[in-house]
N, C-alpha and C positions, 0 to 999 in steps of 0.2 A: 056722528062719529067727528071729529075736529077736522077743522079747515086747512087745507094749506095756506100757511101767507106767502103772499108771493108778492117780491122787492119792484114796485111801476118806481121808474125815475119819470121823472118829472120835467115839466119846459118849465123857462120864462114865460112869462106874460106880461110885456111890458104898458106901461102908463098908460091906460085907453080903450088899450080890448077887453077890457067887460066895462062897459056901460056902466060908466057913473061912482066906479071906479078912481080913484085920481092917482093911485100911487098902481106900479107894477104886483105882480101874483106870480104862486106857478099851477104849473093842472096838469093837467091831460085826457085827453078827446073819453067819450062815454065809451065810442064803440069798445077800445079794450076792457071797460070793466065791467060791460057789462058780461063781455065774451069769456074772460075769470069768472066773472062768477057762477057766468050758465055750468064751465065747468066744474064748480067745486071747490073757488079757490075764494080767495079772500084777498085781492090785491087792499097792498095800502103803499103810498104814495113817500117817495124819498126825492130828497129834495139837490138839488146842485150847490154845493158851496159848504156843505158839509165835512170836517175837516175830521170826524171818526175814521178812524182805521178800517178797515173795508174789512178787514174780516170782523170785526166787532162791529160793524154795520151789516150787516146780511147775520151775524148768527140768530137772528128770531123769524128766517124765512124759511124759507121749505124751496122755493126759486127762485128764480129772473126775469121780468118783463122790460126791458127797453124798446123805446113803442120813437111812432115816425118825431121831425125837424126838422133843423134846420141841417145846417149845410156844416159838415167839418169842419175843422181847421185843415188847411191842406199842409202847413210847416205841417205840423204833422206827420206827414208824410212824402216830405221835401221836396215842397211843389208851393209858389208860388201860386197865387189866388189869382184865377178866369173873374172875369165879371158879370159873369153870375152867382155869383152864388156867395145866398143870402143868409142871419139866419144864425153864423155864428157863436158857441156857446159855448166857450171858453174851460165856465169852472165846469160844463154838463158835462164837456170831450173828458174832461181827465177823474173826473167821479166817474163817469161807466165805464170806463179802458180800466182806469183801477178794480173794479166792479167784475169787471167781467175776468184777468187775469183774476182775482180770488174763487170765483167760480168756479173757474178751469182747476185751479190744486186743489178746493173744494170737493170737485167731481158735484158742486148744486145744476140742474135743471138752469136750462135758459132759452129762453126763446128772444129775438134780437130784429123787428118788425127794421123797413129801409131801412131810414139813417141808424140804427138803432144796427141791419146788418152792415152795412158802410160803416158802424165805431166797430164790429167787432174783426169786420177783415184788419184796419189801420191797428192795430190792435195788437197785434200779431203780426206785423210790420209789411202788412200787403200796402197796397195803393188804389188809388179810384178814377177814375177818367169823372175831370169836374164835370162836362154839361155835354153830355149825350151828344143833344140837336149840332154841336158845330160835330158828327162825325155819317158820312152816308149810311155808315153801315146799319146803322139800330133802326129801326124803329121806332114810329112816340113811341115813349112807354108816361105822356099827361108827364101835367104839371104839375109842384112842389102843390098847389091849390085846391087839387082835384075836381077843380070845375068843370069840364075837362070830360066825368066818368068814364076814366078811358081801361077796358080788361081786353085780354090777351091770356096766350094760353102757356103754359109751363108743362114744361116735359121735364118728370123727378128720375133719375138712377134708378132702374126696378135696387129694392134689396136697400135703400135710403132709412136715415132716419123718417124725412118726410115723405118718401113715398109708403111706408112702415106708418104710419103717423094720421097719416091722408087716407089713408085703403086706394088708397090711384097713382098711376103715377103717368100724367096728363088733366090739372085741373088751373078752373079758366077760374084767374085773379086779377084786384081791384088793381091799378096801375096810376100814378101821378108821381111820377120824382123825374127828377132833371140827371144825374149821377145813376154811376155803379158801379161794381168794380172794372178791375183794369187788373194789376200779379193780386194774387191770393196772398194773400199771410199763409204766417207757416204755419204748418202746422193742420194747415183748411182744406179741409178736398172743399172739390162744387158740386155741386148733387140735383141740382135744378138749370135750367132752364129756357127764357123764352127762343123762337124759330129765329130771330133774328144770328140765336151765339151769345144773346148777353146772360155774362151767369146768374144765374135771381133766388140763389139759396146756396151756402155755402155748410160747413158741418165741421165740428173739431171733431179731431179726429180719437181724441179718450172722451170720456162720462156723454153727457146727451145738452150738446150745447148745439142750436140749431139758428142760421142765423133765409130771410127770405127776407127777399125785396121788395115783395110787392105788400099792401095791407088785405090779411086778411080779416081782417074785425072788422071790415066793411059791411060785410057781407060770410060775413059769417052765422049769423039770425034764419040766412034759408039758406047758407049751401055744409051741406054736413061737411065734406073734407076741406071747408077753412078752418071750424070752431076745433074742429077736427086737432089741430096744430097744437090749440088751445087747454084741446082735451087732455094731451099727453104731455103737457109741459105739465099742468095740475098732476094725470099719473102718474109721473116719472117725484112728482114732490113727494104722495105720498109714498111709494117707492124706497 
């Protein structure tokens, strides 16, 4: 059986990020790659800065995966940047938003993780909370580095794509992010929440497009409910 090819958008690696490299590069943490492969897919990197039209760029693929990384440029949702904003990649923002809109038009299965869910929300007109620690209503959701190894439960809406994929309505999730969804984008529905009320999952009203705020790839090798999100993505690509 031919393995569905999954487009995975890489991010920039600054000069020095890779030991002994004197120049920058592009990369994706290996947990994403392993999770897609376990699901039976073939992950293939798509690089920021590619000016190929999104329809043409996605033509060889059966599914789209957006991974974590730096913050979305706040100007894209009409705000001035908070002092905590980091890792903005303007060309990656542009590419991912164009790919999301094309995936929506073509009903290509899409999974958007952490930063990816935030890009998804902004791409459809939503806004973000730029720094969760500024708001007393929210629990700690970790830091973008992931060094704090936090986990919390997410409650999934019954009947949602999230609940159907994971075969569960409560998932224990690895979390390391400092931003979150504020106003939900047009045509998106919130379908997962942490106990403090933060939106942790959104779904597009048509097709199979799911965004999750946590990092399922972190624990997918030992947690079947987290691996199931990648299985569902690849399964949708097959169908």
